[in-house]
Every structure is written in structure tokens, then in C-alpha cells.
C-alpha positions as CSV (number, residue, x, y, z in Angstrom):
1,M,26.3,-5.3,4.6
2,E,26.5,-7.8,7.4
3,K,25.7,-11.3,6.3
4,G,25.1,-13.1,9.6
5,R,21.7,-12.3,11.1
6,N,19.2,-13.6,13.6
7,N,15.9,-14.9,12.3
8,E,14.0,-11.6,12.8
9,S,16.5,-9.4,11.0
10,S,16.8,-11.9,8.2
11,K,13.2,-11.4,7.1
12,L,12.7,-9.4,3.9
13,S,9.8,-8.1,1.8
14,F,10.0,-7.3,-1.9
15,Y,8.0,-4.5,-3.5
16,I,7.9,-4.7,-7.3
17,H,6.9,-1.4,-8.8
18,I,5.1,-1.6,-12.2
19,P,5.1,2.1,-13.4
20,Y,2.6,1.9,-16.2
21,C,-1.1,2.8,-16.6
22,T,-3.3,3.1,-19.6
23,K,-4.5,6.5,-18.3
24,R,-3.5,8.7,-15.4
25,C,-6.2,9.3,-12.8
26,G,-6.8,12.9,-11.9
27,Y,-5.9,12.5,-8.2
28,C,-2.8,10.4,-8.7
29,D,0.7,11.6,-8.2
30,F,2.3,8.1,-8.1
31,N,5.4,7.4,-10.2
32,T,3.5,6.0,-13.2
33,Y,3.5,6.6,-17.0
34,T,1.1,6.0,-19.8
35,P,2.3,4.7,-23.2
36,G,1.8,8.2,-24.7
37,E,4.1,9.7,-22.1
38,L,6.7,7.1,-23.1
39,N,6.2,7.6,-26.8
40,S,5.1,4.0,-27.3
41,P,1.9,2.8,-29.1
42,N,1.2,0.2,-26.4
43,L,2.5,-1.3,-23.2
44,N,3.5,-4.7,-24.6
45,L,6.4,-3.0,-26.3
46,I,7.6,-1.6,-23.0
47,T,7.0,-4.2,-20.3
48,S,9.4,-7.0,-21.4
49,N,12.5,-4.8,-21.3
50,Y,11.4,-3.3,-18.1
51,I,11.0,-6.7,-16.4
52,D,14.4,-7.7,-17.7
53,A,15.8,-4.7,-15.8
54,A,13.8,-5.5,-12.7
55,L,15.2,-9.1,-12.7
56,K,18.7,-7.7,-12.8
57,E,18.0,-5.4,-9.8
58,I,16.8,-8.5,-7.9
59,E,20.2,-10.1,-8.7
60,Q,21.8,-6.9,-7.3
61,A,19.8,-7.3,-4.2
62,S,20.9,-10.9,-3.8
63,I,24.6,-9.9,-4.1
64,Q,24.2,-7.1,-1.6
65,L,22.1,-8.7,1.0
66,G,23.2,-12.3,1.3
67,N,21.1,-14.4,3.7
68,F,17.6,-13.1,3.8
69,Q,14.3,-15.0,3.9
70,V,11.6,-13.5,1.8
71,E,8.2,-13.4,3.5
72,T,6.1,-11.2,1.2
73,I,6.2,-10.0,-2.4
74,F,3.9,-7.1,-3.5
75,F,3.3,-6.1,-7.1
76,G,2.2,-2.4,-7.0
77,G,2.0,0.5,-9.3
78,G,0.8,1.8,-11.6
79,T,-1.3,-1.1,-12.8
80,P,0.4,-4.5,-12.3
81,S,-2.6,-6.3,-13.9
82,L,-1.5,-4.8,-17.2
83,L,1.5,-7.1,-17.2
84,P,1.4,-10.3,-19.2
85,S,1.0,-13.1,-16.7
86,Y,4.4,-14.7,-17.7
87,E,6.2,-11.5,-16.6
88,V,4.7,-11.9,-13.1
89,S,5.9,-15.5,-13.1
90,R,9.4,-14.4,-14.2
91,V,9.7,-12.0,-11.2
92,I,8.6,-14.6,-8.7
93,S,10.9,-17.2,-10.1
94,K,13.9,-14.9,-10.0
95,I,13.3,-14.1,-6.4
96,A,12.9,-17.8,-5.6
97,N,16.1,-18.6,-7.4
98,H,18.2,-16.0,-5.5
99,F,16.6,-16.0,-2.0
100,E,15.1,-18.4,0.4
101,I,11.3,-18.0,0.4
102,R,9.3,-19.0,3.5
103,P,6.6,-21.6,3.1
104,N,3.4,-20.2,1.7
105,P,4.7,-16.6,1.3
106,E,2.1,-13.8,0.9
107,I,2.3,-12.6,-2.8
108,T,0.0,-9.8,-3.7
109,L,-0.9,-8.2,-7.0
110,E,-2.8,-4.9,-7.4
111,A,-5.4,-5.0,-10.1
112,N,-7.7,-2.7,-12.1
113,P,-11.2,-4.4,-12.4
114,D,-11.4,-3.5,-16.0
115,N,-8.5,-5.6,-17.2
116,L,-8.8,-8.8,-15.1
117,D,-9.8,-12.0,-16.9
118,E,-10.0,-15.7,-16.0
119,S,-6.9,-16.7,-18.0
120,F,-4.7,-14.1,-16.4
121,L,-5.9,-14.9,-12.9
122,E,-5.4,-18.6,-13.3
123,S,-1.9,-18.1,-14.7
124,I,-0.6,-15.8,-11.9
125,R,-2.3,-18.1,-9.3
126,S,-0.3,-21.0,-10.6
127,S,2.9,-18.8,-10.4
128,G,2.3,-18.3,-6.7
129,V,0.2,-15.1,-6.4
130,N,-2.3,-15.7,-3.6
131,R,-3.7,-12.3,-2.8
132,I,-5.4,-9.8,-5.1
133,S,-6.1,-6.1,-4.2
134,I,-8.6,-4.4,-6.5
135,G,-8.8,-0.6,-6.9
136,M,-12.5,-0.1,-6.4
137,Q,-12.4,3.5,-5.0
138,S,-16.1,4.0,-5.2
139,A,-19.4,2.4,-6.4
140,V,-20.9,5.7,-7.4
141,P,-20.4,6.8,-11.0
142,H,-20.2,10.5,-10.4
143,V,-17.6,10.0,-7.7
144,L,-15.5,7.8,-10.1
145,R,-15.8,10.5,-12.8
146,T,-14.5,13.2,-10.3
147,L,-11.5,10.9,-9.5
148,D,-11.0,10.4,-13.2
149,R,-11.3,6.6,-12.8
150,T,-12.1,4.7,-16.0
151,H,-13.5,1.5,-14.6
152,N,-17.1,0.4,-14.6
153,P,-18.5,-0.3,-11.1
154,E,-20.1,-3.5,-12.4
155,N,-16.7,-4.8,-13.3
156,V,-15.6,-4.8,-9.6
157,V,-18.3,-7.4,-8.9
158,R,-17.3,-9.5,-11.9
159,S,-13.6,-9.3,-11.1
160,C,-14.1,-10.3,-7.5
161,E,-16.1,-13.4,-8.6
162,L,-13.3,-14.3,-11.0
163,V,-10.7,-14.0,-8.3
164,R,-12.6,-16.3,-5.9
165,K,-13.3,-18.7,-8.8
166,A,-9.6,-18.9,-9.5
167,G,-8.9,-19.9,-5.9
168,F,-7.0,-17.0,-4.5
169,E,-6.7,-17.1,-0.7
170,H,-7.2,-13.4,0.0
171,L,-9.1,-10.6,-1.8
172,S,-9.1,-6.9,-0.8
173,V,-10.6,-3.8,-2.3
174,D,-9.5,-0.2,-1.9
175,L,-11.9,2.7,-1.3
176,I,-11.4,6.5,-1.2
177,Y,-13.6,8.8,0.7
178,G,-13.8,12.6,0.9
179,T,-14.0,13.2,-2.9
180,P,-15.4,16.6,-4.0
181,G,-19.2,16.1,-4.5
182,E,-19.4,12.9,-2.5
183,S,-22.2,12.9,0.0
184,L,-22.6,10.8,3.1
185,Q,-25.1,8.7,1.2
186,D,-22.7,8.2,-1.7
187,W,-20.0,7.0,0.7
188,Q,-22.4,4.7,2.4
189,E,-23.5,3.2,-1.0
190,S,-19.8,2.6,-1.8
191,F,-18.8,0.8,1.3
192,E,-22.1,-1.1,1.6
193,S,-21.5,-2.3,-2.0
194,A,-17.9,-3.3,-1.0
195,F,-19.0,-5.4,2.0
196,Q,-21.4,-7.4,-0.3
197,L,-18.3,-8.6,-2.3
198,P,-16.5,-11.8,-1.3
199,I,-13.6,-9.9,0.3
200,D,-11.7,-10.6,3.5
201,H,-9.8,-7.3,3.6
202,I,-10.7,-3.6,2.9
203,S,-8.7,-0.4,2.8
204,A,-10.4,3.0,3.1
205,Y,-8.3,6.1,2.4
206,A,-9.2,9.8,2.9
207,L,-8.5,11.6,-0.4
208,I,-5.3,13.6,-0.3
209,V,-5.1,16.3,-3.0
210,E,-1.5,16.4,-4.2
211,N,0.1,19.4,-5.9
212,G,0.6,19.0,-9.6
213,T,-2.4,16.7,-10.2
214,K,-5.3,17.4,-12.4
215,L,-7.6,17.3,-9.4
216,A,-5.5,20.0,-7.5
217,A,-5.8,22.3,-10.6
218,Q,-9.6,21.8,-10.7
219,I,-9.9,22.7,-7.0
220,K,-7.6,25.7,-7.4
221,R,-9.7,27.0,-10.3
222,G,-12.9,26.6,-8.2
223,E,-14.4,23.9,-10.4
224,L,-14.5,21.5,-7.5
225,Q,-14.7,22.0,-3.7
226,M,-13.3,19.7,-1.0
227,P,-15.9,18.6,1.6
228,P,-15.5,20.0,5.1
229,D,-13.1,18.1,7.5
230,D,-15.9,17.2,9.9
231,E,-17.8,15.5,7.2
232,T,-14.8,13.5,6.1
233,A,-14.2,12.5,9.8
234,E,-17.8,11.4,10.0
235,K,-17.3,9.2,7.0
236,Y,-14.4,7.5,8.7
237,L,-16.4,6.8,11.9
238,Q,-19.4,5.7,9.9
239,F,-17.3,3.2,7.9
240,D,-15.4,1.9,11.0
241,A,-18.6,1.1,12.8
242,V,-20.1,-0.8,9.9
243,A,-16.8,-2.6,9.2
244,T,-16.7,-3.8,12.8
245,R,-20.3,-5.0,12.6
246,K,-19.4,-7.0,9.5
247,G,-16.6,-8.8,11.3
248,F,-13.7,-6.7,9.9
249,S,-11.3,-5.5,12.6
250,W,-9.1,-2.5,12.1
251,Y,-5.4,-3.3,12.4
252,E,-4.1,0.0,10.9
253,L,-5.6,3.4,10.5
254,S,-6.9,2.7,7.0
255,N,-7.1,-1.1,6.9
256,W,-9.6,-3.6,8.2
257,A,-9.6,-7.4,7.8
258,I,-11.3,-10.6,8.8
259,P,-9.0,-12.0,11.5
260,G,-6.2,-13.8,9.8
261,A,-6.5,-11.9,6.5
262,E,-4.3,-8.9,7.4
263,S,-1.8,-7.8,4.8
264,L,1.5,-9.1,6.0
265,H,3.4,-7.0,3.5
266,N,1.9,-3.7,4.8
267,K,2.4,-4.8,8.4
268,A,6.1,-5.2,7.5
269,Y,6.2,-1.5,6.7
270,W,4.5,-0.4,9.9
271,N,6.6,-2.7,12.1
272,G,9.9,-1.4,10.7
273,S,10.9,-4.6,9.0
274,S,13.3,-4.8,6.0
275,W,12.1,-4.4,2.4
276,W,13.6,-3.9,-1.0
277,G,11.8,-1.9,-3.6
278,V,12.4,-2.9,-7.2
279,G,11.9,-0.4,-10.0
280,P,12.0,3.3,-10.7
281,G,11.2,5.5,-7.7
282,A,11.0,2.5,-5.4
283,H,12.2,2.9,-1.8
284,S,14.1,0.3,0.3
285,F,14.9,0.0,3.9
286,I,17.5,-2.3,5.3
287,D,19.4,-2.2,8.7
288,G,18.5,1.4,9.4
289,R,19.5,2.6,5.9
290,R,16.9,3.9,3.4
291,W,17.5,4.6,-0.3
292,W,15.4,5.3,-3.4
293,N,15.8,4.7,-7.1
294,V,15.8,7.1,-10.0
295,K,12.2,7.9,-11.0
296,H,12.1,7.6,-14.8
297,P,11.8,4.1,-16.3
298,A,14.2,4.9,-19.1
299,K,17.0,6.2,-16.7
300,Y,16.4,3.2,-14.5
301,Q,16.8,0.7,-17.3
302,E,19.9,2.6,-18.6
303,L,21.6,2.2,-15.3
304,I,20.7,-1.4,-15.0
305,R,22.0,-2.1,-18.5
306,Q,25.3,-0.6,-17.4
307,D,25.4,-3.0,-14.5
308,K,25.1,0.0,-12.1
309,S,22.8,0.5,-9.1
310,P,19.6,2.4,-10.0
311,K,19.9,4.1,-6.6
312,Q,19.4,7.9,-6.7
313,D,20.1,8.7,-3.1
314,S,20.2,7.3,0.4
315,E,20.2,8.2,4.1
316,V,21.3,6.5,7.3
317,L,18.9,6.9,10.1
318,S,20.2,7.9,13.5
319,K,19.0,6.2,16.7
320,E,16.8,9.2,17.3
321,N,15.4,8.9,13.7
322,I,14.6,5.3,14.3
323,R,12.9,5.9,17.6
324,D,10.7,8.7,16.1
325,E,9.8,6.6,13.1
326,F,8.8,3.7,15.4
327,V,6.4,6.0,17.1
328,M,5.0,7.4,13.8
329,L,4.5,4.0,12.3
330,R,3.4,1.9,15.3
331,I,0.8,4.4,16.5
332,R,-1.1,3.6,13.3
333,T,-1.5,0.0,14.3
334,R,-3.9,-2.0,16.6
335,E,-0.8,-3.3,18.4
336,G,0.1,0.2,19.4
337,I,3.1,1.3,21.3
338,E,4.4,-0.4,24.5
339,F,5.1,2.0,27.3
340,D,8.7,1.0,27.6
341,R,9.3,2.5,24.1
342,L,8.2,5.9,25.3
343,S,9.9,8.5,27.6
344,D,8.3,9.8,30.8
345,K,7.5,13.0,29.0
346,Q,5.8,11.2,26.1
347,L,3.7,9.2,28.5
348,E,2.6,12.4,30.2
349,V,1.5,13.8,26.8
350,A,-0.2,10.4,26.0
351,N,-2.1,10.5,29.3
352,Q,-3.7,13.8,28.3
353,F,-5.0,12.2,25.1
354,K,-6.2,9.2,27.1
355,N,-8.2,11.5,29.3
356,S,-9.8,13.2,26.3
357,G,-10.9,9.9,24.8
358,H,-8.3,9.6,22.0
359,I,-6.4,6.7,23.5
360,E,-8.0,3.4,24.8
361,S,-8.2,3.1,28.5
362,S,-8.4,-0.7,28.4
363,T,-5.0,-1.1,26.7
364,W,-3.5,1.7,28.8
365,S,-3.9,-0.6,31.8
366,D,-1.9,-3.2,29.9
367,S,0.9,-0.6,29.4
368,R,0.2,-0.1,25.7
369,L,-0.8,3.1,23.8
370,V,-3.6,2.3,21.3
371,L,-5.7,4.9,19.6
372,T,-9.5,4.9,19.8
373,A,-11.5,5.6,16.6
374,K,-11.7,9.2,17.7
375,G,-8.0,9.2,18.2
376,R,-7.3,7.8,14.8
377,L,-8.8,10.9,13.3
378,I,-6.1,13.0,14.8
379,A,-3.2,10.5,14.7
380,D,-0.8,13.0,13.0
381,R,-1.5,15.6,15.7
382,I,-0.8,13.1,18.5
383,V,2.4,12.1,16.9
384,R,3.6,15.7,16.6
385,E,2.9,16.3,20.2
386,L,4.7,13.1,21.3
387,L,7.7,14.0,19.3
388,V,8.1,17.6,20.4
């Protein structure tokens, strides 16, 4: 790949996939594995060899990319908080040794509230992690049971207190709404509980039932029933209104933050920046080319041991692909889409949605397309019509 770059194109984000969980949640279709699925009695026997392989992939990235400045690092999964803290440190050090890292980079680690302790947090903080994202999902026990989550709601409060005590700059929690059996009151209890935590960022995702999951099978058998779409939409609007009153501004369809606490890593995805995904099933995007790694950890490690790329396949995006993806991604953001990035036909379509209250009139006068709260509910439909 081309080595000489301007400052903007030289920015890079790393996603580090940790494909392990102690238990698979019923709604989850992520590329994760339990010790039992890998025929191992515990994760400690697995993680060290896996991190060795991940470090070698980082070396491969350095050889392939050349001069890039790393702006963000994100440990996702799976359950990254299951890693021994020194493994987190090894990854950060490897990236620092092979790439230029910008001053005070954003380094995020996703965590399960049941396995966070003071020693682990202090150790990863000293390694450079400065942002923690906790999988809260709900504060209501029966909703957590439906999602097959194992954590205790009280541990979310305890974990958040430990994170702040350890001195992390940013703290986020994730919520899920639209779970079978979740009432409007249940949802309100969950997000009101979340806003009482010492957080500066919050994500709220509508539940998507993926084929092949335990939850999908339960719904298919009639054991559970999804709530009506209008109720799920009401939950989004209810949450957005309260978040705004609490001082959290939306900056992406499912993300709200105190000003200055937005996730820079996630913004890199939505802005079409470059990122390298390390680990099995991880995706990467550099210079209009996208590729993804083999999915199983054993195959991934085998290829790395042979000094081969773990890449499974790739695609080069055409100019038309890139234009379409820009619309698909940027329409999700508070920045929106500048008119000069749209055709006359697309502006005609957008104007119809402005007239129906789905696009903000105030930003329209500034030649930017930004969705209203009502418009965010039908963002996918708007994109489809813009891209016809």
C-alpha cells in the first residue's frame, strides 16, 4: 500500500477482538466462544497463546501499512475484561512499539460488571486504558433473564464506582430496549438507573433478533413475543428526551454523550476513517479496501503461526460504493450530510422527508441533512430511498 500520506489519511484506529465469554447470551450472535466450546477447562489456558497471535498480526499491520498515526484502540468482544491485565498491556505496548501513537489516545475496554475488580482496573489504567464501556443492558432482573445475561444489576453500580475511583477519564454503559416482556415502565427504570451512574456516555440499542440464536428459537416456538414496533419507537423517543434533559446530546443514532465525551473510536467508523481489526472475524478498512479475518480462533492462530495473513476475504469498494456508504454512515450522525455530497435527485427526496418532519429544518438552511428524532426512527428507510 502507499506509504506517503497526508495527515488525515494517516490516522488509524485499532480494534482488538477478544473472542471469549464465560457464557453465551441468548441474543448474541457475535463471534465469541466459551471455554466449553473450545474444549478447555478455563480461559487462562487460552488467552496467552491468543494474545501472542494478536501481537503478530499487529506486526503484520505495521509491515503492510507503514506510516500511520494511531488515534484510538478499542478492546471489544466477547468479554475483554476476562483478560489478565498484563495481556491488555502487552497489546498496547506492541502497538506503541510499531506505530506512532497520538498524544493521549482514546483506549477503550468493554467490560462485564461481574468481573471487574480494583486491581484489574488500576493495572489497565496504568497501561493506558482511559475509557471503560460496561455492558449494563437493563436494570430489571426479568429483562436480564430474557436476554440470558448473567450479571447482577447491583454490580453495575459497584463497577462504575470502581472505574471512577481508579481515575478513568470516560465511562459508558450500554442499554438494550425492545426485549420481549419489557414494559415501558421497565425501560424507564433501566435508563433512569443508568443516568444515576457516574457516566459521561450512554448507548441504547434496539434489540435485533438474529437467526441462529437461542432467543430467535424461543420466539419461533412462541415462548416469547417481540413487542410491537410502535412501542419500541416510543421507548427510543422517551429515552432521547430524558437523555437531552440530563445533558447528554445524541451524536449518532444509538449514542449520547456529555459534550466532549463522544467515542472517538466509533466516530472513526461513521466518518469512514481507516481501521485495522485484530483477531478472528475482525474487519478492517484501509484506503477503500475492506477485508475480514477467518472466524475461528484456532484457525486464526494456526495461520499466524505459519506467518500467514489471517485474512479470509476482501473487497475493493468502487467510487459508487464509497459514495453510498458515506450516505449510509453519515446520516446516522449529528453532523449529518453536506448538500454538496448529494445529487439533485437525492436532495429532492430529502426535501420530502424535511417536509414530513423527519429532517431538521434548522440545519437544512445551513445546507446539511440532519435527522430529527422522528427521522432517526426510520433512518434505514430514508437511506434506501436516497440510494434508489
